[in-house]
N, C-alpha and C positions, 0 to 999 in steps of 0.2 A: 760739156753743153755750156754755152756762153750767154745764154737768153733761156726766159721762160717759154716754153711752148704750150699754149694753151689749147691746142687740140690733142695734146698729148693725155693719156689715160692715168698718167702718175698725178698724183695731188700736189697742189703747188708747193707745198712746204718741202715734199721730196725733193722737187726741181731747184728750189732754192737750195737745199741742201747741199746737193751736188754741186752747185756753182761755186758756193763758198768754201765747202770742203775742196776742191779743185784748187780753188785760188789760194788756200792757206798751204795745201800740199805743194802747189808748183812755186811758192815763194813770193806770189802778190802781197802778201800780208805777213810781215816777219813775226817770229816769236815776240811776244810782248808788245806787238802792234795795236792800237787801238783801233778795232773795226768801226766801218760807218754807223752813224746813230741808227738806232731804229726807224725814224721817219725819215732819214737819208735812204735807207735800202727799200722802205716801203716805196719811195717816190723813183728810185733807180730801175726797179725791178716791176713797179706798177702792182703790187701785192698789198694786203691788210694788213694791220698790225699783229692781228692773231697768227697770220701764217708767219710772220718775222719771229715772232716769239715762240712759235711751236719750232721753228729752225733751228733759234739757237739753242733752245733747251735739248736738242738732240744733240747738235755740235756739243753742247758742255757735258751731255751724258757720254758722249766717245772721247772726251778729254781732250778736244781739239780747242776749247775757248773755256774762259771762265768770266765772270760777271762780278765786277765790285761797284757795290751799291753808290750813287751818285757820280760814279766817274763814266760807267759805260762796258762794252765787252771787249776783252782783249785776247789776242792769240796765246795760247798756251804754250809755256817752254818747252822745246823738245826734252824728252827723255833720254839717259844715257844706257842704251841697252847693254846687259849682259846676256850672254847666248849659254844655256845649259842643254845638256844631253838627259832625257828621262825616259821613265818606262811608264805605259798606262796602265791606270789601275783605278779602284772606286775607293771614295771615302768611307760608303758605309759599310763596304766589306772588311776594308782595313782596319778603322777604330774597332768594329764590333767583335773582329778577330782577336784585337788585343785586350778584351776584356770590358770597355766600355759599354756602356746603355745607351744605345743609339736610338732615336727617334725621328722621324721624318714625317713632317706634315704638309699635304698638298694643300696650297692655298688657292692657286687657279689651273687650269687644266683645258684649253679651249683655241680652236684654229682661229687664227687673227692674220688679218695683213700685216706682214713683216716691216719692221724697220727699214730704211734705205741700206743702211751699212749691212743688215743681216741678209737683205735680199741679195745684195752684189757678192757676199761671200758663198750663199745657199744656192743661187743663182733661180731661186723661185721667187713669186710674188707673196704666197701664203704660207702658212706653216702653223705646225702648233707649238703655242707658249705654254710652259710649266712653269707655276711658280711653287717653290717649297722652302719651307723654313725647318732647320735642321737643329736637333737637341742633343746634347751630351750629358749624360748624370740629370737629366731634368733642366739643363738651363740652356737658353737660346744660345746657338753658336754662331748661325750663318742664315742668309735668307740667300736663295739660289733663283736664277732666272735663266732658263733654256728655251732655245728655239730649236725645233726640228723641221725639215721640209715637209710638206704637205706630200702625203701619199708616200713615204719612205716606210713608215711603220703604219699599215691602215689600220685604224680602231684604237689607237696608241690613246688618243683622247679619252676612251671610254674606261681604260684599266684602271685598277686600282694600284696606285703607286705608294700609297702610304706605308711607311716602315719598311722600305726595301729600298734596293740598290737598282738606281734606273739603268746602269748599263747592264748589269745581269740580267734585268726583266728584258730587255731588249734582246740581247744575245740568245736568251733562252726560248723567247715566244717567236722573234723576229729574224734570227739567224744572222744579226748583223753585230759586228764588232768594233769598237773604236780603235785604231792602227796606229793614227799619229795625229799630231796637229801642233798649234803654237800657243802659247799660253804668255800672259803677263801678270806680273804683281805689282800693285801702287796704291799708295795712301790715297784718300779722297775723305770728304765731309759727307756725311749720310743727309739724304733729302728727309723731309717729313715723313712721307710713308713708311721708307724703309727703316726709319729711325722707330717708328711705332712697332713693326715687326720685330725688331731686335733690341726693343724694350730701352733705348738710349735715347738721349736727347738730339734735337735737330741739329745738325752741324758737327755731332761728334765724330771723331777722327775713326776710319774703319780700314781694314785692308780688303782692297778688291782684286780678286784673282778673275781675268778675263782669258776666255778660250774658244778657240776654232779649231775644231778637229775633223777628221777624215775617217770613214769607216774602212774595212779592209777590203772593199771593191774600189778604193780609191778615190769614191765621190765624196763631195762636201758632206757632213753629218749633222753638225750640233754647233751652234753658238751659245756660249752660256757665261754668266756673271755671277761669282759668289762674293757676296759681301759679308765678310768676316768681323765678327766683334773683337776689337784690338786688345781689350782687356781679358778675353777669353781664348785667344789663338796666338800661338808662336810658331814662325817658319825658322827651321835650323838648318844651317848647311854646314858640312864638315869639309875641312880642307884635309887635302891626302896628296902624297907626290904624284906626279904626272903617271899617267896609265894604272892607277887604282880606283875603284869605284868610290863615288862620294854620295852618300847618301843624305837625303834630305828629309829631317823628321818635322811632322807637323803634329804638334800636340795641343792638346786643352791645356790653358794655363794652370800649372800646378803639378802637371804629368812628370812624375819623375823616373817614369820607364826608360824615356827617352828612346825608342825602337824604331829603326827606319819606318817610315808610312808614306801615305799618299793622300792627296786632298783631290777628290774627283779626277783623279789623273796626276796629281801632283808627288812623283814618284821617287825614285832613286836616279839621281843625276850622277853622270861619269865624268871624271875630271877632264878626261879627252875633248869634251865638248865646251869648257869653261873659258869665258873671255871674261877678265877683270879690268875693268874702266874706272877711272878714279871719277869722283864728284866735282863739278864745277866749284862748287862752294862746300864749306864745312856744313855738316848737319843735312844736307840734301839729301832725301830719300831716292835712290836710283829705280827707274823703270827697270822691270828684269822680264825680257823676253826669252820665251823658253819655246824653243825650237823642237818639236820632239822628232829625233832620227828614228829612222826605221831599222828595222831587224833584218836581217837576212831574208826572211819571210816575207814580211811586210813589203821589202824591194822586189821581190819576186813577183809579187801579188799585183803591185803597182806596173810592174813590166808588163805584166799579162793583161792589165787592163787598157795599157796604152801604147804598147808595142813598139815604140819610138823613142830613142834619146838622140838629143842634138849635141853633136861633139863640136866643139868651138876652138878653132886652133888659129892663131894668128900670134904676131909679134908683139901685138898691141892691142886690147881690147878698148876702142875708143867710148862707147856708150853702154857698159855691159848692163847697166839697170834697164834702159831703152830696148837692148836687145831681147833681155829674160823677157819683158813686157809683150815685145814683138811676137816670139815664139808664143807665148802663152796664148796672145789674141789670135794667131793663126791655129790653134790646136794643140802644139808640143809644149807641155810641162814638165818635163824632164831634161835637165839640162845640164851638161859637163863642161866645165872652163879647165882646158889645158894648161899645163905650166910652160908651155912653149911660149905664153904671153908674159911678157915683164910685170905685169899687173894683174897675174892671176889670183893672188891671194885677196886683193882690193876688188876684183871683180867677183868673186864669192860674195863677199861682203853686201854688195851693192846688189846682187841678184836676189840674196835672201830677203833684202828689205825690200825689194821691189813688190813682191807679191807673196802671201802666205800659201798660195796655190803651187807654187814652183817648188820641184825638187831638184837642190842644186848638189852636183858632184863635182870632184876635182879628177882630173886625168893627165895623164903622161907622168904619172907618178914612179919616180925612179928609186927614192930610198924612204926611210923611215922617218927622217926629219921633216921629208917633203910632207907625208900623210900626216903628221901629227901638226904641220902648220896650216894644213888644210882644213883640218877639223876644228883648230882653232879659230880660223876664218869665218866657219859656220857650214863647212862642207857636209854634207848628208849620206854621202858615199863617195869611196875612193875607187878608183878604176887606174891599173897599171898595165901597161903595154908588154911588159917582160915578166911581171910576178915579182913580189918583193917579200920574200918567205917571212921576214922578220915582221914586215905590217901586217902581213895577214893573221900573225898570230898574237901581235901586241893587243893591249886592251884600248882600243881607240874609241870603242863606243859607237862605230859606225860600220856597216857592211862594207867590205874591201874585195872588189874584182879582181883578181888575178886574170891572167891571158895564158893561152895556148894556141898551137897550131897543130901539131900531132896528136894523135890518139893518146901518146904516152904525157904530151905536156897538156893535154886538156884534163886528163885524168888526174894527173898530180896538182894541177890548180884546183879542182873541183875537192880534193883531199886537203887542201890547206886551208880551206873557208867555205862555209855553207851559202855563200853568195853566189850569183850566178856567174859563168866563166864567158870572158871577152875571147870570141874566136879571131885573131888577127895574125896577118893578113888575110881576111876572108875571100878577097879575090883572087887568092891563087887557086882556091879551088871552087869557089861560086857556090849555088845552092845546091849541087850535086855533091859536093863535099860535104854540107851539113848533114845531107840526108844518110849519108854513108856514114857520118859519127853518130847521129842520134839513133839509129836501127840499133847498134850492140850497146849504146849508153843512153838509154832513154830518160833516165833519173838527172841528166845534167843538164841543168839550164844554161843553153847557149846564146849569147847575144854577139852574131857577126859584128865587124866592124872593118872597114878598108873597101872601098869600092861601091857601096852601098847608094842606089840611086833611086828616085822616084819611079824607075822604070822596073827594078829588080828587087824593091823591098819585100813586096807580098811574095815573090818567089822564095824569098830567104825563110818567110814565116811559114809557108806552105811545105816546106823543106823540113820543118821542124822546129826552126829557131824559136825562142821565147820572145823575142824582141830584135831589132835593130839598131845600131850606132849609125847615125847619119852624119858626114862630117861636111865636106867642102859643097856636095851637092845640095844641102840644106843651109849652111850659113858659109858662103865663099868667103876666103880671107880677106878679099879687097872691102866687102861690106862691114866685116868685123872691124877693120882697121880704120874705115872712112865713117863707122857708125852709120850705115844706110838701112836704119831699121825699116823702112818701107820695103825694100828689096828680101828682106829676111822673113817678113811678114807672110809676104806673097809665096814665097817658096815653103814655108811652113804648111800653108793652106793648101798647096797642090800635093804635099806628102800625106797631109792627113785625109785629103779627098781621095787620095790613091789605096789609103789604108783602110777607109770607110768600109768596102765590100766586104774586106775580110774579117774586120772586126765583128760586122753584124752577124756573118754567119756564125762566128765563134759563139756568138752571146745567145743565138737561137738554136745551138747544138748541132749547125751545119758543118 
């Protein structure tokens, strides 16, 4: 969006926020650059000063800009990310289970129009806003703000959420469980309202945990922010040899127990998914992006919901982030970059940064070293066309899909890992062969690969496949090399349309 549309139902400040956000993210305004003055923005977009101020407040809250009194508003410096793997859990259950006296006070619970950035992730204009204050041993420790899409948990706005775990209540009452997400931790100065809740001075330093999560049905579920008193909270990360589990400990300051714990899902981190990045300057606090890699069960659930994996195979990927976004725009959000591309690792990193909604994997993995390098680059699952037993058994922290063709190979692959099995090359036997395999082995989740097209994808699914891998028919090699994102998006749209009828029948039990 490059201009304000006065016929749009979106509020003007939402539209202006999107314009400026796009300009910042596309590099029109560089980190550290001074934005135009409020009066200049008013003139340029023909909006009032109140609209501009609301827009700048929202951008500052999102961490994209900061204002210096007497100087103006500047684009924030980009944070250096460190990727981790973690398991989901809940703070209330965790600390209460360790003997702490936990209290949760609900400050607000109402259906509202969602902020623009929250709308874009959750995909709906309205949702439930829940404000909570959490105390440990009678002392205020954090302020938590959560947004949940309207209609996901009907009636939740009326439920009593005092002194209980939100995640446990939603799972028990509505049958939804948080399965994965992405989180970041950074330092911030607290504003007056939150300062009053936390009982600190305005401008005091706090630690802010921001999160976007998905439920186990694969759909966006929650956006939350947790503002922690820095003098009462400590995050600890243990260092361990590659392949061993690394717990993150969250403790109220003064806790000597040091037991591994979770913070509204900030749980056990695994060394296999850790990126170490040096700070640009001494003393700078790094942003910490936390990509929650799915378990094998969560990967199965995601594949069952979407039914399609885009397998990208080319000697070089010209625009990996653009390709990932094009696939997502076309309706395909599980992407596999194969090691046939010389820049596969860089492409995985770029795709992970392109969108929180995309699940990014590494394909054509033949060695344990390749598998580890892929996970270090941010891969959330690994696929091998031949099966790498040492990779399947290693503590990589992500699901590893092995491959097979014959019944013996398929059975052996399933025995090595709880993840789905890639049936390759599926074109040898077609959908009939899938049906023949799944009848005696119904518990093995098969994902055919090789020769899958828009015309036969549904045939494979109806034969019993969990999902399908689509390669050149979805993302041709030439389009990947040339960066032809429009062609890839169009093909993704055709695949998704072809699968729509099958998905609908499955959802209604047909």
